N, C-alpha and C positions, 0 to 999 in steps of 0.2 A: 604464412598463417596471418590473417586480417586481425588486426587488434581491434576489440569493441570500444573500449574506453579511452580516452584520449588523458593527456596527465593533466590538462585543465579539469575534465570531469574529478579526478582524483582529488585535485588541491581543492575544487569547490565543494567536495563531500567533505573532505577534513577541515576545513573552514565552517561551515553549516554544524559540524559533530562539537567544535569547539564552543559554540554559542548556544547549541541547542537546550542546556539549564538554564538558559535566562529568564525565558519566559514561556507560557503555551502557545504563543504565536512562534517563538523562532525554533521549538519543539518540532511544530506541523509543519513549518517550512523545511525544516531537514527530514522529515519523514516522506513530504512531497518530492525533496529532490532525491530520495532514496529510491522510490518509485519509478521516478525517471528513469533512472538508471535502468532500473529492473524492465521497463516497457523499451528502453533501447537495445537490450538484450533479445527480449521478443522480436523485435521489428528486425534486428541483425539475423535471426533464425524465421524469417517471414511466417512468425505466429500472430495471428491478428486477435485482437480483444473484442473486435467490434462483436456487439450483441452476445458477449458471454457473460455468464453468470459466473462471479469472483467472491469467494469468503474470504474474509481478512480475519483469522483469528489473533486476537489481541489487538484489535484496531486503535487503540489509544484516541487519540485527537482526530483520527479521519485523513491524516494526509495522506496514505495511500489511495483510500476509497474516493477521495477528490479527484486525483489524477488518473484512477481507472474510469470516472465518471466522465473526464477529458477527453479518454481515447475511444468513447462509445461502448463500454463494458458496464455492466449492472452490479454494482459492488453490494456486497452485506456484511455489514461488519459483526463480529461477535467480542464481547470482552465481560469481564468480572464486573466492571464499574462502567457505567455510562457517563462520558464525559461529554462537555461542552462542544459536540460536534457539529459541524454545520450540515453533516449529512444524516438524514432521518431514517435510513435502513440499520439501525443498529440493535442488536439482541443482546438483552442481558443474561449471559449464560456461562457457563464452564465448559473450556475448549473440548473436555474429554467425556464431555455428556451434551453433546448439540442437541438442540429440538429439532434438526433439518434430516432429510430423508438419505440414506446413502447413494451415492452417486448424483445427489441431486445439483452439483456444480461443477463447472467446467475447469476450473482453477480454486484450490485451496492454497492459502499462504500465511506465513506468520513472518513479521520483519522482525521478530527478536529471538 
């Protein structure tokens, strides 16, 4: 069985997790790295995100959304609070009562 993640991946994730409460920027960096690991998993399984519509439930500061954009996806965020994210496609709503149509997204995830 081929391993997807290296020791360095886990070490970096641990390091960023410890720093994530220092500032909003540190938290966003942590989110982005988590998403990079998720994307690494998708790539290992030959799953392309290119031109996929992705819903990030509880998008927070938009770290996952930024990474998905960098990989060619079209991310949409949903959160109870609109934070100072640099990503414009964020909708303020409850994840249990989304304003979206059924089967509208190719991928739905929540990093929490």
